[in-house]
VMD Tcl script that draws the C-alpha trace (Angstrom):
set ca {
  {-5.48 -27.70 29.08}
  {-6.64 -24.30 29.53}
  {-10.96 -23.34 28.28}
  {-11.09 -20.62 26.55}
  {-14.97 -19.01 26.84}
  {-16.28 -18.13 23.77}
  {-19.02 -15.43 22.27}
  {-20.25 -16.40 18.27}
  {-23.45 -15.44 17.27}
  {-24.00 -19.03 15.01}
  {-26.70 -18.81 12.27}
  {-29.10 -16.14 14.35}
  {-28.44 -17.73 17.22}
  {-25.96 -16.55 19.83}
  {-23.76 -18.95 21.80}
  {-21.64 -19.33 24.67}
  {-19.13 -22.24 25.36}
  {-15.77 -23.39 26.31}
  {-12.92 -24.67 23.69}
  {-9.89 -26.16 23.91}
  {-6.83 -24.35 22.01}
  {-7.00 -26.64 19.50}
  {-10.56 -27.41 19.37}
  {-11.86 -27.48 15.63}
  {-14.53 -25.67 14.84}
  {-15.60 -28.50 12.85}
  {-16.00 -30.48 15.55}
  {-17.25 -27.66 18.07}
  {-20.01 -27.35 15.46}
  {-20.66 -30.68 14.81}
  {-20.55 -31.25 18.04}
  {-23.66 -29.05 18.57}
  {-25.55 -30.94 15.86}
  {-24.91 -28.58 12.79}
  {-24.11 -31.61 10.35}
  {-23.82 -30.06 7.18}
  {-20.86 -29.74 7.64}
  {-18.35 -32.34 5.86}
  {-15.00 -33.95 6.61}
  {-13.58 -34.69 3.88}
  {-10.33 -33.64 2.75}
  {-9.05 -32.26 5.76}
  {-5.98 -30.50 4.43}
  {-8.47 -27.89 3.41}
  {-9.20 -28.77 0.06}
  {-12.41 -29.92 -1.20}
  {-14.75 -26.91 0.70}
  {-16.90 -30.51 1.97}
  {-16.48 -28.39 5.39}
  {-17.60 -24.33 4.07}
  {-18.84 -21.83 6.92}
  {-18.90 -18.13 6.48}
  {-17.64 -16.07 9.34}
  {-18.24 -13.21 9.16}
  {-19.39 -13.21 5.71}
  {-16.36 -14.98 4.23}
  {-16.25 -18.82 2.97}
  {-13.89 -20.63 6.43}
  {-12.57 -24.09 5.49}
  {-13.78 -25.69 9.39}
  {-11.70 -28.71 9.03}
  {-8.27 -26.28 9.38}
  {-9.79 -23.39 11.55}
  {-9.69 -22.64 15.88}
  {-13.46 -22.88 17.05}
  {-11.67 -19.90 18.95}
  {-11.08 -17.90 15.62}
  {-14.83 -17.53 16.58}
  {-15.11 -15.70 19.16}
  {-17.14 -12.75 18.01}
  {-18.33 -13.79 14.89}
  {-21.46 -14.50 12.69}
  {-21.42 -17.64 11.54}
  {-23.39 -19.01 8.94}
  {-24.45 -22.65 8.72}
  {-26.48 -24.40 5.66}
  {-28.46 -25.45 8.40}
  {-29.36 -21.20 9.27}
  {-30.29 -20.55 5.67}
  {-33.73 -21.62 5.34}
  {-36.91 -19.33 6.58}
  {-38.21 -21.44 8.72}
  {-40.34 -24.23 5.58}
  {-39.26 -20.96 2.86}
  {-35.88 -22.35 1.19}
  {-32.89 -19.67 0.31}
  {-32.90 -18.53 -3.38}
  {-29.18 -20.49 -3.06}
  {-31.31 -23.84 -1.70}
  {-33.92 -22.69 -4.29}
  {-32.29 -22.56 -7.40}
  {-29.56 -25.35 -6.19}
  {-32.79 -27.56 -5.84}
  {-34.56 -25.76 -9.14}
  {-31.17 -27.24 -11.34}
  {-30.50 -30.77 -9.71}
  {-27.14 -28.89 -8.47}
  {-27.69 -31.30 -6.01}
  {-26.33 -35.64 -6.77}
  {-25.25 -37.03 -3.26}
  {-25.05 -33.71 -1.55}
  {-21.72 -33.31 0.05}
  {-20.57 -31.22 -1.24}
  {-23.78 -28.87 -1.64}
  {-23.38 -27.22 1.79}
  {-20.60 -26.14 1.47}
  {-20.99 -25.14 -2.38}
  {-23.92 -23.29 -1.33}
  {-22.46 -21.34 1.06}
  {-19.54 -20.16 -1.48}
  {-21.81 -19.15 -3.72}
  {-23.54 -16.88 -1.41}
  {-20.60 -14.97 -0.60}
  {-19.73 -14.61 -4.43}
  {-23.74 -12.83 -4.39}
  {-22.04 -10.55 -1.71}
  {-18.98 -9.36 -3.20}
  {-20.58 -10.06 -6.95}
  {-24.46 -9.52 -7.68}
  {-24.29 -10.16 -11.75}
  {-20.75 -12.80 -12.08}
  {-20.12 -13.86 -14.59}
  {-19.67 -17.77 -15.96}
  {-15.63 -17.26 -14.93}
  {-16.35 -15.56 -12.58}
  {-18.61 -18.35 -10.13}
  {-15.93 -21.15 -11.71}
  {-13.32 -19.15 -11.00}
  {-14.42 -18.58 -7.40}
  {-15.68 -21.99 -5.86}
  {-12.67 -23.17 -7.56}
  {-12.04 -24.86 -3.59}
  {-15.53 -26.57 -3.64}
  {-15.09 -30.29 -4.86}
  {-17.52 -31.72 -6.34}
  {-17.50 -35.12 -7.73}
  {-20.64 -36.12 -9.31}
  {-21.99 -33.25 -11.16}
  {-19.73 -31.98 -13.65}
  {-20.12 -28.08 -12.00}
  {-22.69 -26.95 -14.99}
  {-25.57 -27.37 -13.14}
  {-24.39 -25.74 -9.54}
  {-23.32 -22.77 -11.97}
  {-26.68 -22.83 -13.97}
  {-27.81 -22.31 -9.89}
  {-25.60 -20.04 -9.26}
  {-26.69 -17.24 -12.08}
  {-31.05 -18.68 -11.45}
  {-29.94 -16.99 -7.30}
  {-27.74 -13.82 -8.95}
  {-31.23 -13.05 -11.31}
  {-33.69 -13.73 -8.74}
  {-31.29 -10.92 -6.35}
  {-31.50 -8.98 -9.87}
  {-34.69 -9.20 -11.50}
  {-36.27 -8.88 -7.81}
  {-34.45 -7.96 -5.54}
  {-33.90 -10.82 -3.50}
  {-31.85 -10.27 -0.69}
  {-29.18 -13.12 -0.88}
  {-26.83 -12.34 2.59}
  {-28.18 -10.23 5.27}
}
mol new
graphics top color blue
foreach p $ca { graphics top sphere $p radius 0.5 }
foreach p [lrange $ca 0 end-1] q [lrange $ca 1 end] { graphics top cylinder $p $q radius 0.2 }
display resetview
């Protein structure tokens, strides 16, 4: 198979790698040690593999790696600033929106994309935006509360949610 050389920025670090045309983004990122991206449904319906490409949520299980050429990719590993948790991570922790943690990275990244688009979403808007992210543990109420808390902190304290 012919290899394609691509350049991307992953969690703020520029990478240059060779991929096959059929390589999936989830495999390429997990092979690089980014294990927050979970493979669950393998059909783009659960949200466990969500990453942000140029600020938009994508399912890494159905996105070809070659599509990340020239893109800025954010995974959950790229949220914290050293030892300082991102406001989304802090809110999820404080509200107990973690449970088993399998869906958490996808939920946080989708929430981040939502808050980039809508800094003050209603409960209904949060639920609608996160409809593609499935959680089997929390019942969603703590996740919605965490997104509301992060939005409130952004509004109240001017915390920057996303660059």
